N, CA, C and O atoms as a GROMACS GRO file, in nm:
protein
  260
    1MET      N    1 -11.183 -13.184   1.267
    1MET     CA    2 -11.223 -13.128   1.352
    1MET      C    3 -11.433 -13.256   1.197
    1MET      O    4 -11.508 -13.253   1.099
    2ILE      N    5 -11.381 -13.334   1.332
    2ILE     CA    6 -11.524 -13.423   1.184
    2ILE      C    7 -11.594 -13.480   1.321
    2ILE      O    8 -11.540 -13.504   1.430
    3LYS      N    9 -11.740 -13.495   1.278
    3LYS     CA   10 -11.839 -13.529   1.327
    3LYS      C   11 -11.861 -13.656   1.315
    3LYS      O   12 -11.863 -13.668   1.193
    4VAL      N   13 -11.879 -13.758   1.358
    4VAL     CA   14 -11.968 -13.932   1.408
    4VAL      C   15 -12.000 -14.017   1.496
    4VAL      O   16 -11.978 -13.993   1.615
    5THR      N   17 -12.035 -14.088   1.469
    5THR     CA   18 -12.136 -14.141   1.541
    5THR      C   19 -12.130 -14.319   1.636
    5THR      O   20 -12.099 -14.427   1.585
    6LYS      N   21 -12.154 -14.303   1.726
    6LYS     CA   22 -12.029 -14.437   1.809
    6LYS      C   23 -12.144 -14.466   1.794
    6LYS      O   24 -12.249 -14.402   1.789
    7LEU      N   25 -12.097 -14.641   1.781
    7LEU     CA   26 -12.252 -14.765   1.751
    7LEU      C   27 -12.272 -14.803   1.872
    7LEU      O   28 -12.195 -14.857   1.952
    8LYS      N   29 -12.408 -14.765   1.885
    8LYS     CA   30 -12.476 -14.843   1.954
    8LYS      C   31 -12.394 -14.820   2.164
    8LYS      O   32 -12.342 -14.886   2.254
    9SER      N   33 -12.443 -14.670   2.126
    9SER     CA   34 -12.403 -14.566   2.245
    9SER      C   35 -12.524 -14.512   2.264
    9SER      O   36 -12.616 -14.535   2.185
   10GLN      N   37 -12.546 -14.401   2.415
   10GLN     CA   38 -12.663 -14.368   2.432
   10GLN      C   39 -12.632 -14.255   2.430
   10GLN      O   40 -12.676 -14.204   2.534
   11ASP      N   41 -12.545 -14.135   2.329
   11ASP     CA   42 -12.432 -14.074   2.326
   11ASP      C   43 -12.369 -14.025   2.202
   11ASP      O   44 -12.254 -13.984   2.185
   12ARG      N   45 -12.524 -14.044   2.072
   12ARG     CA   46 -12.435 -14.103   1.989
   12ARG      C   47 -12.341 -14.058   1.886
   12ARG      O   48 -12.248 -14.113   1.826
   13ASP      N   49 -12.432 -13.856   1.884
   13ASP     CA   50 -12.345 -13.813   1.789
   13ASP      C   51 -12.146 -13.758   1.887
   13ASP      O   52 -12.169 -13.730   2.004
   14PHE      N   53 -12.083 -13.753   1.873
   14PHE     CA   54 -11.947 -13.688   1.910
   14PHE      C   55 -11.845 -13.659   1.822
   14PHE      O   56 -11.809 -13.734   1.732
   15VAL      N   57 -11.776 -13.496   1.857
   15VAL     CA   58 -11.659 -13.480   1.761
   15VAL      C   59 -11.517 -13.510   1.791
   15VAL      O   60 -11.454 -13.506   1.896
   16ILE      N   61 -11.500 -13.524   1.730
   16ILE     CA   62 -11.301 -13.594   1.701
   16ILE      C   63 -11.200 -13.534   1.618
   16ILE      O   64 -11.196 -13.520   1.495
   17ASN      N   65 -11.099 -13.491   1.736
   17ASN     CA   66 -10.946 -13.396   1.616
   17ASN      C   67 -10.918 -13.500   1.500
   17ASN      O   68 -10.858 -13.608   1.501
   18ALA      N   69 -10.987 -13.426   1.398
   18ALA     CA   70 -10.951 -13.554   1.285
   18ALA      C   71 -10.787 -13.525   1.276
   18ALA      O   72 -10.754 -13.595   1.180
   19GLU      N   73 -10.657 -13.454   1.329
   19GLU     CA   74 -10.524 -13.496   1.384
   19GLU      C   75 -10.514 -13.565   1.425
   19GLU      O   76 -10.423 -13.637   1.384
   20LEU      N   77 -10.557 -13.591   1.487
   20LEU     CA   78 -10.566 -13.734   1.673
   20LEU      C   79 -10.633 -13.848   1.560
   20LEU      O   80 -10.753 -13.835   1.585
   21ILE      N   81 -10.624 -13.951   1.449
   21ILE     CA   82 -10.621 -14.001   1.420
   21ILE      C   83 -10.525 -14.078   1.326
   21ILE      O   84 -10.455 -14.042   1.232
   22GLU      N   85 -10.553 -14.223   1.398
   22GLU     CA   86 -10.354 -14.247   1.402
   22GLU      C   87 -10.380 -14.358   1.213
   22GLU      O   88 -10.300 -14.343   1.121
   23THR      N   89 -10.529 -14.474   1.201
   23THR     CA   90 -10.557 -14.583   1.180
   23THR      C   91 -10.704 -14.562   1.211
   23THR      O   92 -10.759 -14.507   1.306
   24ILE      N   93 -10.764 -14.646   1.066
   24ILE     CA   94 -10.911 -14.623   1.062
   24ILE      C   95 -10.903 -14.756   0.957
   24ILE      O   96 -10.844 -14.781   0.852
   25GLU      N   97 -11.018 -14.844   1.069
   25GLU     CA   98 -11.016 -14.994   1.026
   25GLU      C   99 -11.139 -15.073   0.989
   25GLU      O  100 -11.150 -15.147   1.087
   26GLU      N  101 -11.210 -15.094   0.930
   26GLU     CA  102 -11.304 -15.196   0.972
   26GLU      C  103 -11.305 -15.407   0.949
   26GLU      O  104 -11.269 -15.500   0.877
   27THR      N  105 -11.389 -15.362   1.096
   27THR     CA  106 -11.363 -15.528   1.076
   27THR      C  107 -11.500 -15.561   1.193
   27THR      O  108 -11.478 -15.541   1.312
   28PRO      N  109 -11.595 -15.596   1.164
   28PRO     CA  110 -11.637 -15.478   0.987
   28PRO      C  111 -11.698 -15.419   1.087
   28PRO      O  112 -11.815 -15.407   1.052
   29ASP      N  113 -11.690 -15.393   1.151
   29ASP     CA  114 -11.786 -15.272   1.233
   29ASP      C  115 -11.573 -15.125   1.205
   29ASP      O  116 -11.454 -15.147   1.187
   30THR      N  117 -11.648 -15.020   1.218
   30THR     CA  118 -11.516 -14.964   1.194
   30THR      C  119 -11.469 -14.855   1.244
   30THR      O  120 -11.514 -14.741   1.236
   31VAL      N  121 -11.335 -14.909   1.318
   31VAL     CA  122 -11.294 -14.833   1.422
   31VAL      C  123 -11.202 -14.740   1.404
   31VAL      O  124 -11.146 -14.757   1.296
   32ILE      N  125 -11.141 -14.608   1.488
   32ILE     CA  126 -11.083 -14.512   1.426
   32ILE      C  127 -11.018 -14.551   1.573
   32ILE      O  128 -11.085 -14.574   1.674
   33THR      N  129 -10.883 -14.553   1.566
   33THR     CA  130 -10.774 -14.543   1.682
   33THR      C  131 -10.671 -14.363   1.691
   33THR      O  132 -10.629 -14.272   1.620
   34LEU      N  133 -10.675 -14.390   1.768
   34LEU     CA  134 -10.593 -14.235   1.771
   34LEU      C  135 -10.470 -14.172   1.838
   34LEU      O  136 -10.502 -14.190   1.956
   35THR      N  137 -10.395 -14.132   1.841
   35THR     CA  138 -10.270 -14.185   1.880
   35THR      C  139 -10.262 -14.159   2.032
   35THR      O  140 -10.191 -14.234   2.099
   36SER      N  141 -10.313 -14.081   2.076
   36SER     CA  142 -10.339 -14.174   2.216
   36SER      C  143 -10.404 -14.357   2.272
   36SER      O  144 -10.396 -14.425   2.374
   37GLY      N  145 -10.447 -14.369   2.174
   37GLY     CA  146 -10.468 -14.528   2.167
   37GLY      C  147 -10.579 -14.589   2.199
   37GLY      O  148 -10.614 -14.707   2.193
   38LYS      N  149 -10.644 -14.467   2.242
   38LYS     CA  150 -10.810 -14.475   2.264
   38LYS      C  151 -10.856 -14.524   2.141
   38LYS      O  152 -10.818 -14.482   2.032
   39LYS      N  153 -10.957 -14.634   2.163
   39LYS     CA  154 -11.037 -14.661   1.982
   39LYS      C  155 -11.167 -14.700   1.979
   39LYS      O  156 -11.213 -14.813   1.995
   40ILE      N  157 -11.211 -14.618   1.963
   40ILE     CA  158 -11.361 -14.599   1.855
   40ILE      C  159 -11.442 -14.643   1.784
   40ILE      O  160 -11.433 -14.688   1.670
   41ILE      N  161 -11.558 -14.626   1.881
   41ILE     CA  162 -11.611 -14.789   1.674
   41ILE      C  163 -11.762 -14.663   1.646
   41ILE      O  164 -11.828 -14.593   1.721
   42VAL      N  165 -11.761 -14.688   1.509
   42VAL     CA  166 -11.838 -14.591   1.507
   42VAL      C  167 -11.944 -14.590   1.320
   42VAL      O  168 -11.915 -14.634   1.209
   43GLU      N  169 -12.031 -14.538   1.358
   43GLU     CA  170 -12.145 -14.669   1.245
   43GLU      C  171 -12.061 -14.617   1.084
   43GLU      O  172 -12.045 -14.696   0.991
   44GLU      N  173 -12.013 -14.460   1.080
   44GLU     CA  174 -11.899 -14.500   0.932
   44GLU      C  175 -11.852 -14.554   0.853
   44GLU      O  176 -11.803 -14.667   0.857
   45SER      N  177 -11.857 -14.505   0.793
   45SER     CA  178 -11.799 -14.679   0.670
   45SER      C  179 -11.631 -14.628   0.719
   45SER      O  180 -11.628 -14.544   0.810
   46MET      N  181 -11.502 -14.673   0.665
   46MET     CA  182 -11.362 -14.616   0.671
   46MET      C  183 -11.423 -14.491   0.501
   46MET      O  184 -11.406 -14.369   0.496
   47ASP      N  185 -11.456 -14.535   0.447
   47ASP     CA  186 -11.450 -14.454   0.279
   47ASP      C  187 -11.471 -14.262   0.378
   47ASP      O  188 -11.405 -14.158   0.390
   48GLU      N  189 -11.628 -14.328   0.430
   48GLU     CA  190 -11.694 -14.184   0.489
   48GLU      C  191 -11.537 -14.135   0.584
   48GLU      O  192 -11.461 -14.048   0.541
   49ILE      N  193 -11.522 -14.183   0.667
   49ILE     CA  194 -11.478 -14.084   0.713
   49ILE      C  195 -11.288 -14.016   0.708
   49ILE      O  196 -11.217 -13.935   0.769
   50VAL      N  197 -11.277 -14.103   0.604
   50VAL     CA  198 -11.155 -14.042   0.510
   50VAL      C  199 -11.187 -13.952   0.439
   50VAL      O  200 -11.116 -13.852   0.438
   51ARG      N  201 -11.320 -13.959   0.346
   51ARG     CA  202 -11.401 -13.812   0.290
   51ARG      C  203 -11.427 -13.735   0.409
   51ARG      O  204 -11.530 -13.701   0.351
   52MET      N  205 -11.432 -13.687   0.497
   52MET     CA  206 -11.442 -13.633   0.621
   52MET      C  207 -11.343 -13.537   0.645
   52MET      O  208 -11.367 -13.419   0.671
   53VAL      N  209 -11.189 -13.606   0.630
   53VAL     CA  210 -11.085 -13.621   0.755
   53VAL      C  211 -11.050 -13.494   0.627
   53VAL      O  212 -11.016 -13.378   0.650
   54MET      N  213 -11.078 -13.572   0.465
   54MET     CA  214 -11.025 -13.529   0.404
   54MET      C  215 -11.078 -13.348   0.379
   54MET      O  216 -10.997 -13.256   0.387
   55ASP      N  217 -11.187 -13.335   0.357
   55ASP     CA  218 -11.222 -13.219   0.372
   55ASP      C  219 -11.171 -13.098   0.462
   55ASP      O  220 -11.112 -12.991   0.443
   56TYR      N  221 -11.215 -13.159   0.556
   56TYR     CA  222 -11.151 -13.117   0.676
   56TYR      C  223 -11.002 -13.012   0.618
   56TYR      O  224 -10.991 -12.894   0.588
   57ARG      N  225 -10.928 -13.099   0.621
   57ARG     CA  226 -10.798 -13.076   0.565
   57ARG      C  227 -10.790 -12.974   0.512
   57ARG      O  228 -10.715 -12.884   0.548
   58ARG      N  229 -10.937 -12.967   0.332
   58ARG     CA  230 -10.896 -12.868   0.244
   58ARG      C  231 -10.972 -12.733   0.343
   58ARG      O  232 -10.904 -12.630   0.346
   59ALA      N  233 -11.109 -12.731   0.422
   59ALA     CA  234 -11.144 -12.658   0.401
   59ALA      C  235 -11.006 -12.529   0.505
   59ALA      O  236 -11.005 -12.406   0.498
   60LEU      N  237 -10.929 -12.601   0.573
   60LEU     CA  238 -10.828 -12.543   0.676
   60LEU      C  239 -10.711 -12.449   0.542
   60LEU      O  240 -10.679 -12.333   0.513
   61PHE      N  241 -10.683 -12.588   0.497
   61PHE     CA  242 -10.582 -12.474   0.391
   61PHE      C  243 -10.704 -12.369   0.319
   61PHE      O  244 -10.684 -12.251   0.344
   62ARG      N  245 -10.809 -12.392   0.246
   62ARG     CA  246 -10.921 -12.251   0.229
   62ARG      C  247 -10.902 -12.156   0.279
   62ARG      O  248 -10.849 -12.050   0.248
   63ASN      N  249 -10.946 -12.196   0.361
   63ASN     CA  250 -10.890 -12.023   0.501
   63ASN      C  251 -10.747 -11.990   0.545
   63ASN      O  252 -10.728 -11.972   0.665
   64MET      N  253 -10.672 -11.982   0.481
   64MET     CA  254 -10.507 -12.013   0.496
   64MET      C  255 -10.495 -11.917   0.415
   64MET      O  256 -10.449 -11.814   0.465
   65ARG      N  257 -10.527 -11.914   0.284
   65ARG     CA  258 -10.505 -11.872   0.131
   65ARG      C  259 -10.572 -11.648   0.168
   65ARG      O  260 -10.573 -11.568   0.075
   0.00000   0.00000   0.00000
């Protein structure tokens, strides 16, 4: 799970399952598309999202050892 900030929303902070991310685009806003087809526009950059997903996966593998 990664914590992101929804762009221009009342409930700004929320958590998404990193395993459900299909694509991330900057158009110029960052758009995360989930495997369900749902699109979420967030404040974080594409590089930040990628870094958070990598950190999440590293933590998973660290706990498996």
